[in-house]
C-alpha positions in Angstrom: 9.5 -6.0 18.0 12.9 -6.5 19.6 13.2 -4.9 23.0 16.7 -3.6 22.3 15.5 -1.0 19.9 16.5 2.6 20.7 13.7 4.7 22.1 11.8 6.8 19.6 11.2 10.3 21.0 8.0 12.2 20.1 8.7 14.9 17.6 6.8 18.1 16.9 7.2 17.7 13.2 4.1 15.9 11.9 5.9 14.7 8.8 8.7 13.1 10.7 6.4 11.5 13.2 4.3 10.0 10.3 7.4 8.8 8.5 8.8 7.0 11.6 5.5 5.3 12.1 5.2 4.4 8.5 8.6 2.9 8.3 7.9 0.8 11.5 4.6 -0.4 10.1 6.1 -1.2 6.7 8.9 -3.2 8.4 6.3 -5.0 10.4 4.0 -5.9 7.5 6.9 -6.7 5.1 8.2 -9.1 7.7 4.8 -10.7 8.1 4.3 -11.0 4.3 7.8 -12.3 3.6 6.8 -16.0 3.3 4.5 -15.0 0.4 7.4 -13.2 -1.4 5.4 -9.9 -1.3 6.2 -6.6 0.3 3.4 -4.5 1.9 3.0 -2.2 -1.1 2.9 -5.1 -3.5 0.3 -6.8 -1.4 -1.7 -3.6 -1.3 -1.7 -3.4 -5.1 -3.0 -7.0 -5.3 -5.7 -6.1 -2.8 -6.8 -3.1 -4.9 -6.9 -5.3 -8.1 -8.9 -8.0 -6.4 -11.4 -5.4 -5.1 -11.8 -3.9 -8.6 -12.8 -7.3 -10.0 -13.4 -7.0 -13.8 -12.6 -3.3 -13.9 -8.7 -3.2 -14.0 -7.3 0.3 -13.3 -4.9 2.3 -15.4 -1.5 3.0 -13.9 -2.8 6.6 -13.3 -5.9 5.4 -11.5 -3.9 3.0 -9.3 -1.4 5.8 -8.6 -4.2 8.1 -7.5 -5.9 5.4 -5.3 -2.7 4.6 -3.6 -1.5 8.2 -3.3 1.8 7.3 -5.0 3.4 8.9 -8.0 3.3 7.0 -11.3 7.0 6.2 -11.3 6.8 4.6 -7.8 3.8 2.6 -8.9 5.9 1.5 -11.9 8.7 0.4 -9.6 6.2 -1.7 -7.6 4.5 -3.2 -10.7 7.7 -4.4 -12.4 8.5 -7.3 -10.0 4.8 -8.3 -10.0 4.8 -8.3 -13.8 8.1 -10.3 -13.9 6.6 -12.9 -11.6 3.5 -13.1 -13.8 1.2 -11.8 -11.0 -0.1 -9.0 -13.2 -0.2 -8.1 -16.8 -0.1 -4.6 -18.3 -2.4 -4.5 -21.3 -3.3 -1.6 -23.6 -6.6 0.0 -22.9 -8.8 -0.8 -25.8 -10.5 2.6 -25.5 -7.3 4.7 -25.1 -4.2 3.1 -26.7 -2.0 5.5 -24.7 -3.1 4.0 -21.4 -2.3 0.6 -20.0 -4.6 -1.3 -17.6 -3.2 -3.5 -14.8 -4.8 -7.0 -14.9 -4.5 -9.5 -12.1 -3.5 -12.9 -13.4 -4.5 -16.3 -12.1 -1.0 -16.5 -10.5 -1.6 -13.1 -8.9 -4.9 -14.3 -7.4 -3.2 -17.4 -6.0 -0.4 -15.2 -4.5 -3.0 -12.9 -3.0 -4.7 -16.0 -1.5 -1.3 -17.1 0.0 -0.6 -13.7 1.4 -4.1 -12.9 2.8 -3.8 -15.0 5.9 -0.3 -13.6 6.6 -1.7 -10.1 6.4 -4.7 -11.1 8.6 -2.4 -12.4 11.2 -0.3 -9.2 11.2 -3.4 -7.1 11.3 -4.7 -9.1 14.3 -1.3 -8.8 16.1 -1.3 -5.0 15.6 -4.9 -4.6 16.8 -4.3 -6.8 19.8 -1.4 -4.6 21.0 -2.8 -1.2 19.8 -6.5 -1.9 20.4 -9.2 -2.7 17.8 -11.0 0.6 18.3 -7.8 2.7 18.4 -6.6 0.9 15.2 -9.9 1.7 13.4 -9.8 5.3 14.6 -6.1 5.6 13.4 -7.1 4.3 10.0 -9.9 6.8 9.7 -7.6 9.6 10.8 -4.9 8.6 8.3 -7.5 8.2 5.5 -8.6 11.7 6.2 -5.1 13.0 5.9 -4.6 11.1 2.6 -7.9 12.5 1.2 -7.2 16.1 2.3 -6.8 18.2 -0.9 -5.1 21.0 1.0 -2.1 18.7 1.5 -1.5 18.0 -2.2 1.7 19.9 -2.7 4.2 22.5 -1.7 3.3 24.8 -4.6 0.0 25.4 -2.9 1.6 26.3 0.4 3.6 29.1 -1.3 0.6 30.5 -3.1 
């Protein structure tokens, strides 16, 4: 990170603090992944598809797994589809749904991006601490899984 960045003051607002940290981490990983032509979210989609193997998700399933709304998933899928890294195919059991299938080119791009991601991950953990990074991921996963944080409508109730 450049040393001439303005200082970021701590903030009492949890949302703002998380957004600032998220933007910084997104910038960091996007920069690291740039040689592969992928952005962080696109790489995360490929990782999810690789992990699922022969069980490609529907757009809704991927949306839920990534805690993104379906329109945002769609925006991230379009460039991957244009580049031939994924295919959207009709679900044979439910013709209203489409499944996201990783192509051979998608696997190759994932293979190209994986070492870039690993290097970024190691760089972050070197500065932040391996244990602290693992604890941070667990804490953030807990926030992402917390059903009480699903929406503003529940707060008003």
